[in-house]
C-alpha positions as CSV (number, residue, x, y, z in Angstrom):
1,X,134.4,71.8,112.3
2,X,131.6,74.1,110.8
3,X,132.5,76.8,108.0
4,X,130.7,79.7,108.8
5,X,131.3,81.4,105.1
6,X,134.2,80.9,102.6
7,X,134.9,84.3,100.3
8,X,136.1,84.4,96.7
9,X,138.4,87.2,95.2
10,X,136.6,89.5,92.8
11,X,138.0,92.2,90.4
12,X,136.5,94.9,88.4
13,X,137.4,94.5,85.0
14,X,137.0,97.6,82.3
15,X,136.6,96.6,78.7
16,X,136.7,99.0,75.9
17,X,135.5,97.9,72.7
18,X,133.6,98.7,69.6
19,X,129.7,98.7,69.7
20,X,129.8,95.4,67.0
21,X,131.1,93.3,70.1
22,X,128.9,94.5,72.8
23,X,126.5,91.2,72.8
24,X,129.3,89.0,72.7
25,X,131.5,90.6,75.5
26,X,128.6,90.6,77.7
27,X,128.1,86.5,76.9
28,X,131.2,86.0,77.7
29,X,131.3,87.7,80.9
30,X,127.9,86.6,82.1
31,X,129.0,83.4,81.4
32,X,131.9,83.9,83.6
33,X,129.6,84.6,86.4
34,X,130.0,88.3,86.2
35,X,127.9,91.0,86.4
36,X,127.5,94.5,84.2
37,X,128.1,97.6,86.7
38,X,128.5,100.0,84.0
39,X,128.4,100.5,80.2
40,X,129.5,104.2,78.9
41,X,129.8,105.1,75.1
42,X,132.9,107.2,75.0
43,X,132.6,108.1,71.4
44,X,130.6,106.8,68.6
45,X,133.1,103.8,67.9
46,X,134.1,102.8,71.5
47,X,132.3,101.8,74.5
48,X,133.6,101.1,77.8
49,X,132.0,98.1,79.9
50,X,133.1,97.5,83.5
51,X,132.3,94.5,85.0
52,X,132.5,92.4,88.3
53,X,134.1,89.2,87.8
54,X,135.6,86.3,90.1
55,X,139.2,86.2,89.8
56,X,139.2,82.5,89.2
57,X,137.1,82.8,85.9
58,X,139.2,85.0,84.3
59,X,142.8,83.5,85.2
60,X,143.0,80.2,82.5
61,X,141.2,81.1,79.4
62,X,139.5,84.4,79.8
63,X,141.7,87.1,77.3
64,X,141.9,84.3,74.6
65,X,138.1,84.0,74.3
66,X,137.9,87.7,74.5
67,X,139.9,88.3,71.8
68,X,138.1,85.6,69.8
69,X,134.7,87.0,70.4
70,X,136.1,90.5,69.5
71,X,138.2,89.6,66.2
72,X,141.5,90.8,68.0
């Protein structure tokens, strides 16, 4: 039996944060095999980042780690 391909579910995650936390959030998402798709400054105090992430990478501890790196 030969497996032709394996597919994995992905999500597009939109994260809105303060500019101070862009670096830590980007590092977390890239560590989770994410790819930055878009970064938009909504105001001087708010940034929207859109990442393409594997669903398996965010199921377990992503939210807790996101809260830790962004201080809540």
